[in-house]
N, C-alpha and C positions, 0 to 999 in steps of 0.2 A: 673149716667146717662151721656151719651156722645152724642153730636151731632155736626155736621159740614157740610159744603157744599163743593162740588168739582167743583170749578169754571171752570176749563178747560172743564169738561163734560157739565156743564150747558150752557157755551158759545156756544157749538156746537148745542144745541137743543132748546135754549130759547132766548128770546129778553132781552135786558138790563133791561127793566121794569119788566119782569117776574123774573129775577135774583134778582132785588132789593126787590121785594115782598117776595120771598122765604127767603131772608136774614132777612127781618123784622119779618116774621113768626117764624123763628128759634130763633131770639132774644126774642120774646114774649113767646116762649115755656118755657124758664127759669122762667119767672114770673108766668106762669100758674102752673108749677110744685110746686113752692114755696107755692102758695096759697092752692093747693090741698093737699099738704103734711103737712101743719101746721094749717089749720083751721078745726074746728069740722064740720061746715056747710059751705063749701067753697063758696065764692062769688067772681066773677072776671068779670070786664067789660073792655076787651081789644079791640084793633082794629080788631082782627081776631076771637077772641073767647070770648063768654059771657056765664056766668052761675050764678045762684042764689041759695043759700042754698041747694046745692046738697049733696048727700051722696058720700063719696069717702073713701073706706076702702079696704084693711088694710093700715094704715099709715106706713111709713118707720120705721124700728127699729132705724136707725141712726137719731139723733136729732141735729138740728131742721129738717133736711131733708138729703137725700142722696147727696153726692158731685156731682156737675154739672161740667162735663168736656166739654169744648168748643173746638171742633176740628177745625183745619184750620191753614194754614201758612200765611194768609194775615193779614194786619193791621186791617182790619175790624173784623176778628176773634179775634184778641187780644183785640180790643175795646169791643167786645161782652163778652169776658171772664171777663174783668174788670167790665162790667155793671151787669152781671147776673151769672157769673161763680165762681167756686172754683178752676179751673185748666185751664191753656192754654195747648192744646194738639196738637202740630204740627206733621205732618206725614213726615217721612224720611228727616228731615232737616239736613243740615251740622252744625257743631259746630258754624261756623260764623253766620249762620242763627239764631241759638238760641241766640247767644250774641246780635245780632241786635234786635231780637224780645223781649228779656228780657229788653233791654234798652228802647224800645218803650213802653213795658208794664209798666215800672216804670214811664215813662213820663205821660202816660194816667192815671195811679193811682194818680199821683200828681195833675193832672187837676181835677180829680173827688173826691179827698179827701179820697182815699182808701189806706190802708197800703199794699204795694206790697208783704209783707211777708204773707199776707192772701191768696195769690194765689200760687198754685203749678204750676210747669212746668213738664209735662210728655211727652216724645217723643215716637214715634213709629218708629222702625227701623228693617230692616232685620238682621238676625243672622245666620252666617255659619262659622264653623271652617274649615280651610284648612291647609295643611302641605306642606313641600318641597318648590319648587320654586314658586308655586302658592301663598303660604302664604306671600311671601315677596313683591308681586305685590301691588303697591299703588292702593287701591280700595276704594269704599265707606266705611263708618264707619261700624264696627261690622262684617266685612267679612274678615277673615284671621286667623292668628295664635292666640293662646290663649293670648300671651302677647300683640299683636296688639289690640285685643278686650278689654283687661283690660285697656290699654292706652287710647283707644277711649272713654270708659265709664268714665275714669278719666277726660278727657277733657270736656265731656258733664256735668259731675258733677260740675266741676269748673265754667262752664258757667251758672249754676243755675238749672240744671235738677235734679229732685228728684225721678222720676219714669220713667221706661221704659216699653213699650209694645213691645215684640219681635216677629217678624214674622219668623217662621221657615219653611214655605212652599210656600210663594209667596211674591210678591212685589219687587223681584230682579231677573234678569235672572239666577243668580247663584243658585237660589232655585227651579227652574222649575222641576228638576228631583227628588226632595225629596219624600220620602216614609214615611209611618207611623213609620217604624223601624228607618230610619235615623233621623227623627224628635225627636224621643225619645232619641236617642244617643246624639243629640245636646243638648237637655234639661238637660239630666243627666250630660253631660260634663260641661255645663254652671253652674249648681248647685255645682258641685264638684270643678271646677278649677277657676271659675270667681267670683261667689258670695262671697266666704270667703274673698276676697280681699277688700270688701266694707262693711263688718259687723263690 
């Protein structure tokens, strides 16, 4: 399960108090899920949700429950991941952002008595191969030649990233013209030329 908040969007349409309440609800969702997934007759009395001895089936196959990925690039998202998550999942961060976030994650884990190695880091990035002069242009990560993409992934891995979610059709202007056919070519090329470098 993954959830997160897009603060730039919320700031345009909601008051600071509404944003705070949405963030609190998102944090409580992790606790709700844990109770629903682990108790035979779930009971939970939270600030926003309350239930007693309800039926909730089927339970997740993964035990004790499915991994909870907390999306967001903010310090609050990192604190939420430490509090209720199994993974911190920032969207389109630079390597420097991941390094700073991982350092803060370790700091918060220390404050809360949690082992930082119990949390994964998974980033979401756009992916596009390019050739010729375009491939040598300094661009955002994972956009460029095969070797640039391999090097970029290596830098993220060194910063602590264990998983990638790759966007092949949106999230960067370079991907706006992608088609189903071009996305399949990208996925196949990634599987053939990049993935073997990290197995």
